[in-house]
BADREN-171160 format. One record per residue (C-alpha): x, y, z; residue number from 1; residue in three letters. Coordinates in Angstrom, 3 decimals. Each point is the difference from the previous one (the first is absolute). Layout:
N
        xx        yy        zz  seq  type
         X         Y         Z  NUM   ALA
...
//
This chain:
596
        xx        yy        zz  seq  type
     2.345  -175.647   -84.049    1   UNK
    -1.797    -3.331    -1.762    2   UNK
     1.589     1.424    -3.441    3   UNK
     3.629    -0.074     1.572    4   UNK
    -0.679    -3.246     1.322    5   UNK
    -1.020    -1.791    -3.091    6   UNK
     2.749     1.703    -2.143    7   UNK
     2.599    -1.408     2.965    8   UNK
    -1.741    -3.604    -0.416    9   UNK
     0.626     0.147    -3.822   10   UNK
     3.386     0.354     0.768   11   UNK
     0.103    -2.733     1.997   12   UNK
    -2.051    -2.339    -2.617   13   UNK
     2.816     1.151    -2.882   14   UNK
     2.599    -1.414     2.363   15   UNK
    -1.732    -3.429    -0.114   16   UNK
    -0.857     0.521    -3.487   17   UNK
    -3.562    -0.322     0.850   18   UNK
    -2.839     1.411    -2.557   19   UNK
    -3.097    -0.306     1.943   20   UNK
     0.048    -0.447     3.754   21   UNK
    -3.359    -1.466     2.287   22   UNK
    -0.782     1.635     3.334   23   UNK
    -3.019    -1.917     1.989   24   UNK
    -0.992     0.813     2.743   25   UNK
     0.283    -2.936     2.405   26   UNK
     2.814    -1.042     2.284   27   UNK
     1.582    -3.558     0.104   28   UNK
    -3.359    -1.558     0.722   29   UNK
    -2.022     1.432    -2.362   30   UNK
    -1.924     2.078     3.005   31   UNK
    -2.586     2.422    -0.770   32   UNK
     1.162     2.681     2.255   33   UNK
     3.479     0.037     0.621   34   UNK
     2.689     1.813     2.441   35   UNK
     1.852     3.208    -0.903   36   UNK
     3.211    -2.061    -0.822   37   UNK
    -2.174    -1.471    -3.231   38   UNK
    -1.547     3.167    -1.295   39   UNK
     1.934    -0.105    -3.015   40   UNK
    -2.629     0.936    -2.538   41   UNK
    -1.114     2.769     2.605   42   UNK
     3.484     1.473    -0.145   43   UNK
     0.403     0.194    -3.726   44   UNK
    -3.471     1.196    -0.688   45   UNK
    -1.195     1.970     2.795   46   UNK
    -3.375    -2.169    -0.197   47   UNK
    -1.044    -1.230     3.305   48   UNK
    -2.935    -2.626    -0.506   49   UNK
     0.509    -3.096     0.918   50   UNK
    -0.519    -1.918    -3.644   51   UNK
     2.303     0.802    -3.097   52   UNK
     2.619    -0.893    -1.952   53   UNK
     2.364     2.591    -1.367   54   UNK
     2.267    -0.989    -3.243   55   UNK
     2.782     2.546    -1.028   56   UNK
     1.382     0.093    -3.660   57   UNK
     3.237     2.381    -0.952   58   UNK
    -2.873     2.154    -1.464   59   UNK
    -2.871    -0.092     1.988   60   UNK
    -1.779    -1.184     2.938   61   UNK
    -3.436    -1.660     0.656   62   UNK
    -2.004    -0.834     3.358   63   UNK
    -2.755    -2.564    -0.614   64   UNK
    -2.721    -0.189     2.967   65   UNK
    -3.581    -0.763     0.471   66   UNK
    -3.271     1.833     0.515   67   UNK
     0.327     0.379     3.522   68   UNK
     2.862     2.736    -0.500   69   UNK
    -0.757     1.797    -3.033   70   UNK
    -0.714     3.670     1.187   71   UNK
     2.725    -0.719     2.649   72   UNK
     2.371    -1.464    -2.763   73   UNK
    -0.642     3.023    -2.030   74   UNK
     0.659     2.815     2.520   75   UNK
     2.964    -1.525     1.086   76   UNK
     1.605    -0.897    -3.055   77   UNK
    -0.655     4.020    -1.376   78   UNK
     3.434     1.390    -1.337   79   UNK
     2.393    -3.139     0.528   80   UNK
    -0.090    -0.863    -3.432   81   UNK
    -1.613    -3.553     1.165   82   UNK
    -2.707    -0.878    -2.790   83   UNK
    -3.081    -1.745     2.186   84   UNK
    -1.361    -3.285    -1.597   85   UNK
    -3.627    -0.926     1.718   86   UNK
    -0.193    -3.566     0.052   87   UNK
    -3.361    -1.670    -1.200   88   UNK
    -0.798     2.960    -1.895   89   UNK
    -0.590    -0.290    -4.204   90   UNK
     3.031    -0.105    -1.879   91   UNK
     2.031    -0.225     3.064   92   UNK
     2.927    -2.647    -0.380   93   UNK
     1.388    -2.432     2.733   94   UNK
     2.945     0.840     1.433   95   UNK
     1.592    -3.183    -1.828   96   UNK
    -0.996     1.239    -3.321   97   UNK
     0.762     3.515     0.472   98   UNK
     3.596    -1.610     1.197   99   UNK
     0.554    -2.229    -3.325  100   UNK
    -0.989     3.050    -2.079  101   UNK
     2.857     2.034     1.409  102   UNK
     2.545    -2.711    -0.033  103   UNK
     2.256    -0.273    -3.050  104   UNK
     2.150    -2.762    -1.045  105   UNK
     3.527     0.372     1.533  106   UNK
    -1.755     1.750     3.085  107   UNK
    -0.570    -1.038     3.358  108   UNK
    -2.687    -0.243     2.535  109   UNK
     0.743     0.783     3.915  110   UNK
    -1.881    -0.551     3.113  111   UNK
     0.825    -1.165     3.297  112   UNK
    -0.577    -3.781     0.396  113   UNK
    -0.471     0.073     3.674  114   UNK
    -2.831     2.836    -0.144  115   UNK
    -1.725    -1.487    -3.439  116   UNK
    -2.512    -3.092    -0.008  117   UNK
     1.264    -3.160    -1.632  118   UNK
    -3.530     0.126    -1.970  119   UNK
     0.807     3.451    -1.147  120   UNK
     3.584    -0.557    -0.724  121   UNK
    -0.470    -2.934    -2.096  122   UNK
    -2.642     2.014    -2.467  123   UNK
     2.565     2.680     0.257  124   UNK
     2.963    -2.107    -1.042  125   UNK
    -2.036    -1.578    -2.725  126   UNK
    -0.712     3.315    -1.540  127   UNK
     3.818     1.003     0.327  128   UNK
     0.722    -3.615    -1.737  129   UNK
    -2.319     0.722    -2.975  130   UNK
     1.647     3.471    -0.538  131   UNK
     3.480    -1.405    -0.096  132   UNK
     0.940     1.932     3.438  133   UNK
     1.819    -0.785     3.118  134   UNK
    -1.374    -0.559     3.431  135   UNK
     1.789     1.822     3.288  136   UNK
    -1.763    -1.292     2.720  137   UNK
     2.875    -0.269     2.987  138   UNK
     0.805     3.887     0.319  139   UNK
    -2.139     2.435     2.360  140   UNK
     0.679     3.191    -1.986  141   UNK
    -2.373     2.110     1.426  142   UNK
     1.881    -0.777     3.714  143   UNK
     3.197     1.071    -1.719  144   UNK
    -1.297     3.660    -0.320  145   UNK
    -2.007     0.337     3.151  146   UNK
     2.538     1.155     2.382  147   UNK
    -2.517     0.762     3.007  148   UNK
    -2.006    -3.556    -0.499  149   UNK
    -1.789    -0.813     3.466  150   UNK
     1.193    -3.159     1.247  151   UNK
    -2.340    -3.395     0.894  152   UNK
    -1.176     0.590     3.833  153   UNK
     0.475    -2.174     2.532  154   UNK
    -3.285    -0.659     1.333  155   UNK
    -1.307    -1.807     3.104  156   UNK
    -1.645    -3.337    -0.610  157   UNK
    -2.543    -2.159     1.752  158   UNK
    -1.571    -3.000     0.532  159   UNK
    -4.023    -0.237    -0.253  160   UNK
    -1.463    -2.333     2.349  161   UNK
    -2.626    -2.593    -0.872  162   UNK
    -2.728     2.069     1.730  163   UNK
     0.669     2.696    -2.655  164   UNK
     0.419    -2.348    -2.938  165   UNK
    -1.989    -3.064     0.486  166   UNK
     2.350    -1.970    -1.142  167   UNK
     4.045    -1.082     0.788  168   UNK
     2.556     0.028    -2.407  169   UNK
     0.506    -3.678     0.212  170   UNK
    -3.367    -0.654    -1.403  171   UNK
     0.420     2.372    -2.750  172   UNK
     3.596    -1.276    -0.770  173   UNK
    -2.285    -3.688    -0.730  174   UNK
    -2.549     1.608    -2.181  175   UNK
     2.496     1.558    -2.194  176   UNK
     2.241    -3.397    -0.058  177   UNK
    -3.460    -1.630    -0.887  178   UNK
    -0.452     2.205    -2.816  179   UNK
     3.793    -0.515    -1.201  180   UNK
    -0.574    -3.468    -0.131  181   UNK
    -2.829    -0.122    -1.829  182   UNK
     1.438     2.165    -2.798  183   UNK
     2.995    -2.377    -0.068  184   UNK
     2.751     2.792     1.658  185   UNK
     3.221    -1.165     1.699  186   UNK
     0.311     3.988     0.754  187   UNK
    -2.037     3.410     0.225  188   UNK
     1.220     3.185     0.106  189   UNK
    -1.641     3.235     1.493  190   UNK
     1.053     3.444     0.005  191   UNK
    -3.238     2.018     0.278  192   UNK
     0.149     1.272     3.588  193   UNK
    -3.794    -0.667     0.709  194   UNK
     0.219    -3.475    -0.469  195   UNK
     3.271    -0.560     2.036  196   UNK
    -1.557     2.510     2.891  197   UNK
    -2.973    -2.603    -0.324  198   UNK
     1.303    -3.282     0.209  199   UNK
     2.529     1.082     3.003  200   UNK
    -2.389     1.887     1.701  201   UNK
     2.342     3.122     0.589  202   UNK
    -0.431     3.571    -0.872  203   UNK
     2.518     2.946    -0.419  204   UNK
     0.048     3.131    -1.484  205   UNK
     2.660     0.594    -2.728  206   UNK
    -2.559     1.075    -2.553  207   UNK
    -1.721     3.042     1.387  208   UNK
    -3.362    -0.768     1.002  209   UNK
     0.073    -3.598    -0.940  210   UNK
     1.300    -2.368     3.024  211   UNK
     2.251    -2.054    -1.882  212   UNK
     3.680    -1.021     0.196  213   UNK
     2.453    -0.388    -3.525  214   UNK
     0.527    -3.505    -0.161  215   UNK
    -0.187    -3.204    -1.831  216   UNK
    -1.534    -2.969     0.584  217   UNK
     1.302    -3.447    -1.327  218   UNK
    -1.659    -3.551     0.425  219   UNK
     0.420    -3.382    -0.539  220   UNK
    -2.094    -3.129     1.669  221   UNK
     2.152     0.093     2.729  222   UNK
     2.197     3.355     0.471  223   UNK
    -0.983     3.444    -0.029  224   UNK
     2.696     3.255    -0.138  225   UNK
    -1.081     3.430     0.323  226   UNK
     2.363     2.489    -1.505  227   UNK
     0.063     3.108     1.946  228   UNK
     2.131     2.649     1.567  229   UNK
     1.232    -1.481     3.145  230   UNK
     0.403     3.153     2.055  231   UNK
    -3.643     0.450     0.116  232   UNK
    -0.435    -3.735     1.492  233   UNK
    -0.749     0.081     3.698  234   UNK
     1.265    -3.077     2.100  235   UNK
    -4.074    -0.776     0.688  236   UNK
    -0.637    -0.150    -3.669  237   UNK
     2.905    -2.189    -0.957  238   UNK
    -0.923    -2.617     2.499  239   UNK
    -3.856    -0.241    -0.782  240   UNK
     0.719    -0.325    -3.808  241   UNK
     2.776    -2.956     0.910  242   UNK
    -2.600    -1.807     2.179  243   UNK
    -2.059    -0.071    -3.759  244   UNK
     3.425    -1.245    -1.528  245   UNK
     0.349     3.429    -1.892  246   UNK
     3.841     1.019    -0.458  247   UNK
     0.944     3.476    -0.514  248   UNK
     2.717     1.170    -2.595  249   UNK
     1.484     3.419    -1.412  250   UNK
    -2.582     2.128    -1.603  251   UNK
     2.088    -0.404    -3.746  252   UNK
     1.341    -3.808     0.508  253   UNK
    -3.126    -0.712    -1.722  254   UNK
     1.471     1.070    -3.662  255   UNK
     3.147    -2.724     0.755  256   UNK
    -2.189    -2.544     1.416  257   UNK
    -2.402    -0.491    -2.867  258   UNK
     2.693    -0.093    -2.338  259   UNK
     1.323    -3.331     1.791  260   UNK
    -3.361    -1.534    -0.344  261   UNK
     0.259    -3.592    -2.050  262   UNK
    -1.101    -0.458    -3.409  263   UNK
    -3.514    -1.736    -0.286  264   UNK
    -1.448     1.702     3.162  265   UNK
    -3.328     1.338    -0.246  266   UNK
    -0.422     3.294     1.406  267   UNK
    -3.419     1.729     0.581  268   UNK
     0.113     3.753    -0.134  269   UNK
    -2.105     2.756    -1.457  270   UNK
     1.682     1.970    -2.975  271   UNK
    -2.323     3.066     0.728  272   UNK
     1.322     0.247     3.944  273   UNK
     3.752    -1.043    -0.534  274   UNK
     2.764     2.919    -1.190  275   UNK
     1.583    -1.413    -2.961  276   UNK
     3.397    -0.125     1.132  277   UNK
    -1.165    -2.772     2.640  278   UNK
    -1.568    -1.662    -3.518  279   UNK
     2.858     0.128    -2.029  280   UNK
     2.118    -1.497     2.948  281   UNK
    -1.818    -3.429    -0.647  282   UNK
     2.609    -2.222    -1.393  283   UNK
    -0.850    -1.583    -3.385  284   UNK
    -1.641    -3.471     0.526  285   UNK
    -2.234     1.611     2.585  286   UNK
    -3.886    -0.526    -0.918  287   UNK
    -2.051     3.267     1.235  288   UNK
    -3.302    -0.388     0.845  289   UNK
    -1.873     3.091    -0.890  290   UNK
    -2.953     0.009     2.822  291   UNK
    -1.328     2.469     2.302  292   UNK
     1.236    -0.070     3.469  293   UNK
    -1.918    -2.606     1.953  294   UNK
    -0.067     2.643     2.902  295   UNK
    -1.879     2.766    -1.829  296   UNK
    -3.173    -1.760    -0.014  297   UNK
     0.573    -1.584     3.371  298   UNK
     0.518     3.396     1.777  299   UNK
    -2.736     1.443    -2.040  300   UNK
    -2.630    -2.049     1.688  301   UNK
    -0.262     1.093     3.572  302   UNK
    -1.012    -2.313     2.696  303   UNK
    -2.169     0.658     2.919  304   UNK
     2.296     1.224     2.512  305   UNK
     1.260     2.309    -2.687  306   UNK
    -3.592     1.051    -0.690  307   UNK
    -1.018     0.555     3.259  308   UNK
     3.289     2.434     0.671  309   UNK
    -1.079     1.702    -2.995  310   UNK
    -3.319     1.014     1.163  311   UNK
     1.773     1.834     2.986  312   UNK
     2.650     1.419    -2.238  313   UNK
    -2.741     1.576    -1.949  314   UNK
    -1.943     1.352     2.975  315   UNK
     3.200     1.463     1.232  316   UNK
     0.568     1.862    -3.200  317   UNK
    -3.844     0.791    -0.295  318   UNK
     0.725     1.707     3.344  319   UNK
     2.391     2.167    -1.817  320   UNK
    -1.536     0.635    -3.082  321   UNK
    -3.309     1.481     1.637  322   UNK
     2.039     2.012     2.437  323   UNK
     1.578     1.556    -2.960  324   UNK
    -3.137     0.252    -2.122  325   UNK
    -1.624     1.877     3.051  326   UNK
     2.510     2.200     0.517  327   UNK
     0.360     0.611    -3.814  328   UNK
    -3.549     0.553    -0.401  329   UNK
    -0.385     2.422     3.221  330   UNK
     2.856     1.871     0.721  331   UNK
     2.296    -0.594    -2.741  332   UNK
    -0.246     2.964    -2.314  333   UNK
    -0.230     2.652     3.229  334   UNK
     3.036    -2.002     1.265  335   UNK
     1.883     0.465    -3.413  336   UNK
     0.510    -3.794    -0.347  337   UNK
     2.191    -0.895    -2.808  338   UNK
     0.622    -2.861    -2.154  339   UNK
     3.007    -0.855     2.066  340   UNK
    -1.231     0.955     3.209  341   UNK
    -3.263    -2.290    -0.334  342   UNK
     2.252    -3.070    -1.035  343   UNK
     2.355     0.920     3.196  344   UNK
    -3.075     0.167     2.012  345   UNK
    -1.374    -3.354    -0.919  346   UNK
     3.272    -1.590     0.859  347   UNK
    -0.443     1.349     3.392  348   UNK
    -3.497    -1.323     0.205  349   UNK
     1.538    -3.592    -0.583  350   UNK
     2.998     0.361     2.098  351   UNK
    -3.069     0.343     2.760  352   UNK
    -0.486    -3.635    -1.110  353   UNK
     1.421    -2.991     1.738  354   UNK
     1.988    -1.867    -1.998  355   UNK
     0.638     2.707    -3.010  356   UNK
     3.108    -0.982    -1.696  357   UNK
     0.355     2.606    -3.266  358   UNK
    -1.860     1.221    -2.989  359   UNK
    -1.052    -2.726    -2.370  360   UNK
     1.467     2.791    -2.800  361   UNK
     0.584     3.605    -0.370  362   UNK
    -3.389     1.706     0.059  363   UNK
    -1.702     1.598    -2.545  364   UNK
    -1.988     3.024     1.586  365   UNK
    -1.287     2.445    -3.269  366   UNK
    -1.858     2.739     0.390  367   UNK
    -2.098     1.506    -3.251  368   UNK
     1.586    -0.598    -2.944  369   UNK
     2.798    -2.084     1.474  370   UNK
    -2.402    -2.536     0.443  371   UNK
    -0.091    -1.086    -3.686  372   UNK
     3.721    -0.615    -0.045  373   UNK
    -0.687    -4.168     1.236  374   UNK
     3.354    -0.486     1.835  375   UNK
     0.644     3.666     1.251  376   UNK
     2.443     0.840     2.443  377   UNK
     0.016     3.608     1.893  378   UNK
     3.113     1.707     0.198  379   UNK
     1.367     3.182     1.818  380   UNK
    -0.754     1.697    -3.174  381   UNK
    -3.532    -1.303    -0.867  382   UNK
    -1.001    -0.347     3.062  383   UNK
    -4.089     1.525     0.066  384   UNK
    -1.549     1.051     2.760  385   UNK
    -3.590    -1.175     0.297  386   UNK
    -2.941     2.320    -1.090  387   UNK
    -3.616     0.822     0.207  388   UNK
    -1.341    -2.193    -2.859  389   UNK
     1.379    -2.771    -2.166  390   UNK
     1.061    -3.661     0.764  391   UNK
     2.972    -1.171     2.172  392   UNK
     1.059    -3.473    -1.072  393   UNK
     1.460    -2.217     2.717  394   UNK
     2.016    -3.116    -1.054  395   UNK
     2.040    -1.622     2.883  396   UNK
     0.440    -2.999     2.196  397   UNK
     1.799    -1.557     2.586  398   UNK
     1.893    -3.158     1.392  399   UNK
    -1.283    -1.296     3.228  400   UNK
     1.516    -3.295     1.871  401   UNK
    -3.599    -1.262    -0.935  402   UNK
     0.420     0.949    -3.737  403   UNK
     0.178     2.100    -3.285  404   UNK
    -2.894     2.842    -0.905  405   UNK
    -0.099     2.048    -2.982  406   UNK
    -3.315     2.477     0.219  407   UNK
    -0.699     2.902    -2.524  408   UNK
    -2.913     2.746     0.960  409   UNK
    -0.757     3.375    -1.509  410   UNK
    -1.712     2.378     1.918  411   UNK
    -1.999     3.042    -0.610  412   UNK
     1.136     3.132     0.847  413   UNK
    -3.078     2.678     0.306  414   UNK
    -2.426     0.088    -2.995  415   UNK
     0.022    -2.028    -2.941  416   UNK
    -1.802    -0.014    -3.224  417   UNK
    -2.362    -2.395    -1.731  418   UNK
     2.393    -1.128    -2.361  419   UNK
     2.645    -0.562     2.680  420   UNK
    -2.546    -2.011     1.773  421   UNK
    -0.732    -1.888    -2.665  422   UNK
     3.304    -1.119    -0.491  423   UNK
     0.405    -0.730     3.852  424   UNK
    -2.893    -2.095     0.093  425   UNK
     0.624    -2.475    -3.113  426   UNK
     3.835    -0.435     1.561  427   UNK
    -2.311    -0.796     3.279  428   UNK
    -1.893    -2.623    -2.147  429   UNK
     2.564    -1.541    -2.015  430   UNK
     1.716    -0.774     3.687  431   UNK
    -3.328    -1.473     1.201  432   UNK
    -0.771    -2.152    -3.228  433   UNK
     3.415    -1.610     0.498  434   UNK
    -0.259    -0.239     4.110  435   UNK
    -3.578    -1.667    -0.274  436   UNK
     0.585    -2.272    -3.024  437   UNK
    -0.828    -3.906     0.486  438   UNK
     1.749    -2.248    -3.045  439   UNK
     0.762    -3.370    -0.971  440   UNK
     3.130    -1.349     1.137  441   UNK
     2.485    -0.133    -2.816  442   UNK
    -0.337     3.744    -0.554  443   UNK
     3.154     1.992    -0.066  444   UNK
     0.165     3.866     0.128  445   UNK
    -0.115     0.232    -3.709  446   UNK
    -3.815    -1.066     0.308  447   UNK
    -0.766     2.163     2.533  448   UNK
     1.696     3.612    -0.761  449   UNK
    -3.124     0.889    -1.917  450   UNK
    -2.138     0.286     3.117  451   UNK
     2.449     3.141     1.288  452   UNK
     0.170     1.604    -3.353  453   UNK
    -3.589    -0.156    -1.078  454   UNK
    -1.289     2.851     1.655  455   UNK
     2.526     2.126    -1.724  456   UNK
     0.066    -1.508    -3.371  457   UNK
    -3.876     1.027     0.190  458   UNK
     1.385     3.513    -0.278  459   UNK
     2.816    -0.790    -2.435  460   UNK
     2.469     0.539     2.433  461   UNK
     2.821    -2.474     1.286  462   UNK
     3.255    -0.517     1.978  463   UNK
     3.468    -0.998    -0.870  464   UNK
     0.656    -2.238     2.826  465   UNK
    -0.763    -3.582     0.820  466   UNK
    -3.090    -0.033     2.618  467   UNK
     1.290    -1.899     2.815  468   UNK
     3.682    -2.074     0.562  469   UNK
     0.815    -2.378     3.259  470   UNK
     1.345     1.357     3.044  471   UNK
     2.495    -2.086     1.946  472   UNK
     0.119    -1.107     3.484  473   UNK
     2.576     2.807     1.563  474   UNK
     1.502    -0.284    -3.252  475   UNK
    -0.084     1.496    -3.615  476   UNK
    -3.389     2.701     0.044  477   UNK
    -0.031    -1.530    -3.868  478   UNK
     0.060    -3.685     0.019  479   UNK
    -0.873    -2.738    -2.877  480   UNK
    -1.442    -1.853    -1.322  481   UNK
    -3.189     1.097     0.844  482   UNK
    -1.353     3.445    -1.513  483   UNK
    -2.846     1.439    -1.822  484   UNK
     0.543     1.483    -3.277  485   UNK
    -1.457    -0.470    -3.220  486   UNK
     3.016     1.688    -2.029  487   UNK
     3.266    -1.749     0.379  488   UNK
     3.290     1.765     0.200  489   UNK
     2.850    -0.763    -2.087  490   UNK
     1.164    -3.639     0.423  491   UNK
    -2.554    -0.436     3.107  492   UNK
    -1.835    -3.202     0.145  493   UNK
    -3.607    -0.233     0.856  494   UNK
    -1.044     0.194     3.333  495   UNK
     0.060    -3.266     2.128  496   UNK
    -3.610    -1.282     0.846  497   UNK
    -1.247     1.252     3.135  498   UNK
     0.061    -2.357     3.239  499   UNK
    -1.590    -0.010     3.002  500   UNK
     2.444     2.413     2.300  501   UNK
     1.536     1.878    -2.530  502   UNK
     0.354     4.022     0.832  503   UNK
    -0.822     2.150    -2.999  504   UNK
    -0.218     3.739     0.036  505   UNK
    -3.158     1.634    -1.867  506   UNK
     0.823     3.494    -1.407  507   UNK
    -1.983     1.629    -3.031  508   UNK
     0.502     3.472    -0.229  509   UNK
     0.118     3.022    -2.452  510   UNK
     1.957     2.624    -0.657  511   UNK
    -0.016     3.496    -2.119  512   UNK
     2.716     1.182    -0.633  513   UNK
     0.646     3.691     1.344  514   UNK
    -3.360    -0.219     2.240  515   UNK
     0.234    -2.841     2.217  516   UNK
     0.226    -3.922     0.673  517   UNK
    -2.294    -2.473     1.822  518   UNK
     0.736    -3.439     1.418  519   UNK
    -1.653    -2.231     2.415  520   UNK
     1.540    -3.020     1.398  521   UNK
    -0.776    -2.878     2.033  522   UNK
     2.260    -3.279     0.968  523   UNK
    -2.267    -3.103    -0.918  524   UNK
     0.573    -3.479     1.206  525   UNK
    -1.212    -2.793    -2.243  526   UNK
    -2.587    -2.295     1.862  527   UNK
    -2.196    -3.258    -0.943  528   UNK
    -3.609     0.855    -0.203  529   UNK
    -2.675    -2.779    -1.190  530   UNK
     0.374    -3.241    -1.930  531   UNK
    -2.498    -1.568    -1.746  532   UNK
    -0.821    -1.424    -3.471  533   UNK
     1.667     2.766    -1.985  534   UNK
     3.300    -0.768     2.240  535   UNK
     1.779     2.305     2.512  536   UNK
    -0.947     3.480     0.293  537   UNK
     2.736     2.570     1.536  538   UNK
    -0.573     3.191     1.663  539   UNK
     2.045     2.830     1.739  540   UNK
     0.226     1.438     3.452  541   UNK
     1.299     3.312    -0.108  542   UNK
     2.728     0.641     2.527  543   UNK
     0.740     3.604     0.037  544   UNK
    -2.171     2.149     2.785  545   UNK
    -0.034     3.325    -0.685  546   UNK
    -3.086     2.559    -1.184  547   UNK
    -0.420     0.695    -3.614  548   UNK
    -0.584     3.757    -0.082  549   UNK
    -4.212     0.364    -0.324  550   UNK
     0.563     3.822    -1.146  551   UNK
     1.026    -1.129    -3.139  552   UNK
    -2.944    -2.138    -0.589  553   UNK
    -3.151     0.200    -2.246  554   UNK
    -2.375    -2.225     1.389  555   UNK
    -2.155     0.287    -2.677  556   UNK
     2.786    -1.240    -2.668  557   UNK
    -0.139    -3.476     1.844  558   UNK
    -2.333    -2.842    -0.094  559   UNK
    -1.676    -1.137     2.801  560   UNK
     2.477    -2.628     0.382  561   UNK
     2.697     1.768     0.234  562   UNK
    -1.070     2.421     2.669  563   UNK
    -0.679    -3.445     2.069  564   UNK
     3.420    -1.291    -0.877  565   UNK
     1.747     3.904     0.972  566   UNK
    -2.636    -0.116     3.033  567   UNK
     1.733    -3.547     1.315  568   UNK
     3.212     0.794    -0.291  569   UNK
    -0.353     3.454     1.658  570   UNK
    -1.710    -1.888     2.880  571   UNK
     2.648    -2.564     0.531  572   UNK
     2.877     3.359    -0.151  573   UNK
    -2.106     1.227     2.928  574   UNK
    -0.524    -3.207     1.668  575   UNK
     3.773    -0.787    -0.156  576   UNK
     1.468     3.301     0.803  577   UNK
    -2.264     1.566     2.576  578   UNK
     1.334    -1.976     3.009  579   UNK
     3.617     1.567    -0.299  580   UNK
    -1.370     3.696    -0.553  581   UNK
    -0.525     2.852     2.180  582   UNK
    -4.001     1.128     0.152  583   UNK
     0.560     3.232    -2.072  584   UNK
     1.988    -2.898    -2.612  585   UNK
    -3.204    -2.238     0.122  586   UNK
    -2.295     3.044    -0.345  587   UNK
     1.678     1.075    -3.272  588   UNK
     0.686    -3.762    -1.346  589   UNK
    -3.698    -0.485     0.536  590   UNK
    -1.018     2.894    -2.484  591   UNK
     2.452    -1.279    -2.379  592   UNK
    -1.252    -3.977     0.082  593   UNK
    -3.813     1.351     0.105  594   UNK
    -2.229    -1.812    -2.373  595   UNK
    -0.839     1.514    -3.301  596   UNK
//
């Protein structure tokens, strides 16, 4: 089927005289996750991972993806004729390099300008020009062959009050405008959906598990226009935004409006966060101030109301995860739980919690060798029943009115050997080293990443993903600019300095292909610590409240300090969760949070 689609697509390429065509993973807003309507790369390749770029020529096809998806892509591309390019590996070219190599003089590079970012489009267009090739960016060729393409959902929008957000829309608009003034900008164009949702204090559901609405925002000193499909906006929202002097216009109208900007205007935008069609709509004479969106750093620093709410969200998530852990470990095998039924049970446990809204991403429930696939997703065909022995990895999160959670735990089922426990303990040690770190202000995740990896590096082992990512507040589960990583993906900037109020995950792991995977993930909030003659020290508070399975721990492999850290964490978990558990549940939790 995939081969047939690609051949049909090549016929369409010939019709438009395109010799190389690039299909990214994004929508018109450079989103990490997209609704079904924009999954063009998945439709053409069969690869379902969230990150990757497909390049099709008249003779061959190539998929570029990162280390999280190597195993998954290898399996899903089998038999399609599509070549897998493992990004970041020695000898693997950049997408732009590959495209330039395949273009010939007189050829034509094609891509849908609405879904390819301005930054990458400029690089690709430059490569095409150097090879004497033309550029086609106005046609969605995938859409022309995708007969049963899903539509864009009309999700319900809702406003968040200041008791949830801690800051009103008017205040946020003022802060962004202050930054515009500092940059000397006359206007600011926003296409990133999480930034828009944060500024306007509203949420939607146009992307599965991401509570945003497809829209654009245009700001000037005294004007603000929200471009959105009118059918999804309620009268209440219109009235509330009108009070803040926010106008509402049709979603597609922004393209024509940008063409009418006067020459000499200075427009602030992030080329990596707007699509190329928007960018190329700007008239000649308009000066582009290519900067990060001011709201990116603002929303990354959670205020005191948000942090208080987040602690409550993690208490609720801890109850749900702990109940899953107890069932999996005590009855999972005899009840014949599977990867998919365990995920469903976790969702049911969440639904028992007040203000639960949705999963924050599709859950990863992976037993045995499936755990070695970093972003495994169980299907009806792959769904495995839990058995006695081995590891069961669960990476899942929830959206609550009080915030977003992201937790990973690996559960031990039955007997494990010494080597498995050594691996499990090393991952736990790495997690604790970061969680209890003390560091000087000015450090970013580049400096701290080694703390998590050191126990694995001691064994000459590693994992092919970042150690941690920022987490949005009832928004994207992956949020910048903060992260914990030493190795930067292609085109990625260094993580931001860690500021008090930033929430970042702590998730080392180990993945042995064909055997098992282990990952332990907590969310951490950065806080100020002591200040002395050496400077301002920073530290973390652990938000996640779920036991780490002591059945996988080898205490002899841990230092006295590491054991003290784990004991202190488990004591807090018990104190936080016990009041809301039954007597039987409390007795079980007491055992799994005991001192070692």
